[in-house]
C-alpha positions, 0 to 999 in steps of 0.5 A: 853189132859192129865191133872193132878188132880190140873188142870195143863196141860202138856206142848205142849198141845193146850188146855190152859184153865186149865193151871197153868204152868209158864215160868220164864225169865231173862233180863240182856242185858244192865244195868237193871237186871230183872226177871219175871214169865208169865203163859202159858196163856200169863198173866204176874204174876210178873215182878221185875227190879233192876235198875242200873241208880244210878251206871251209872249216875256217868259216864254219861253212861253204863260201861259194867264191872260195869253193869255185876257185878251188874247183878251178885249181884242181879239176884239170889234175883230177881228170888226169888222175882219174884217167891214170887210175882207170888205165884209160886214155881219152880216146876210149872215152865215148862221152863226157858228163858233169853235174848240171844241178842242183848246187852252187852256180859258180861251182857247177860252171867249173865242172860243166865247162870242163866237161863240155870243153873235153867233149868238143875237143874229142868230138864226143857227146856231153851229158848234163846229170842231175846231182840228185839222180847220181845219189838216187842211183848210187846204191845200184853201183854194187852187184849187177849194176842194174837199176831196179824198182824201189822206194828210195830215200835220199838224205844229204846236207841239202836234200831229204827226199822220198822217191819211187823208182820205176826205172832209169828216168822214171821217178815219182817224188813221194815226199820231201822236206819243208825246211831243213834237210836232215844233214843240214839239221845235223850240221846246224845243231853241231854248230850251235853246240860248238862242234868242229865243221863239218858237224854231222860226222862229229855228232855221229862220232860222239853219239855212241857215247851218249844216252839217246833218251837223255833229252826228249827232242821232238819228232816231226811226223806232220799230218797223219800219213804224211811223207814230208819232213820237217827238222826246224822244230828239232833245231829250235828245241836244241837251241832252247835247251843249250843255255840250260846245260853245261857244254863243258861236260863231255857226257852232256855233249855226248847225250845231246848228240845221241838224242839229236841223232835218235830224233832224226833217225826215227823220223827218217826210218819211219817215213821210209817204211811208210813210203814202202808200204804205200808204194807196195815195193819190197826193195828200199834204197838209201843214199846221200851223205847222211847214210854214212851215219852209223846210227841211221845204218843200224836202225835201217838194217834192223827195221828192214829185217823186221819188215821183210824189206830188201835194203840197199845202202850206198857205199860210204865212199860213194855217199858224199859228193863224188863223181863216181855216182855222176858217171854211173848215172850218165852211163845209164842215160848214154846206154839208151841214147840220151845226150845233152846239148852243149848249150845246156845251162846249169840250174841251181834248183834243178828238179829230179824229174827235169832231166 
């Protein structure tokens, strides 16, 4: 190991005991602009997010052009804020990273262009990171920051995936959604009910006041022993139920929220348990924006305790789109010598197993 006088080790060294070098990452896959700094030891030093929720609340959903313009307005300032919060200078950044996909092309281009420009200007490497890998590894950002074998559930607004993790970059997708993702189902049902955008958190807020058995909504388990998901039937069932009820009645709305949440949570938990048994793993992780749902967290904790499984949940602040998880994933790649070419293109449909 060659160490400098200030204790910094060169990138590529396996001895990280004196590391004070960092990776700066950007996330702009959809409607959140974010920047973060993570040390090569896996410890997150800063994570800054500029939300666009007020912008998209006017239209009840994300408008790509509005999202990309907002990214352009905020990305430079967020880089400055993230460096300042971490107490780090650009000279201490050994690599720059950004979300390469999946996501909205116009949004992805903002983050990747900024990260590549910084890499060129600083003479440092660039890493394109899969957004889903960021979610996948985020539960390991606590504790010893080491990625371990597990079965993972990624559950967000655009994705619902079951993944067997053997190590960094060694992933097997065991199942996914055939139609709507769980977070998308929450949001679409909330919109049908006239709840404010974003709808998922609104359902989570109202569900504890309602009766989860008030409405018998379907649970789609598909074929026997299937590890795939389908929530379109639930959405259709709610659509047919709404004309029969009084949405001006607060208790009815709460009962609807509780019943919808119960239907989605039951399927998510049961499929995760099924996947863990099939893979023979004793550790399960859950990440993505939907992990903030209190009903899901409670059900997971109860079921894993009963099944004797270790449960690692992504922290709420690192569950929705953020650059902290992108920086952490980039660190894992950089530590084993992986980088990306500067001509790497964004990919709105990037597969988890591609990078």
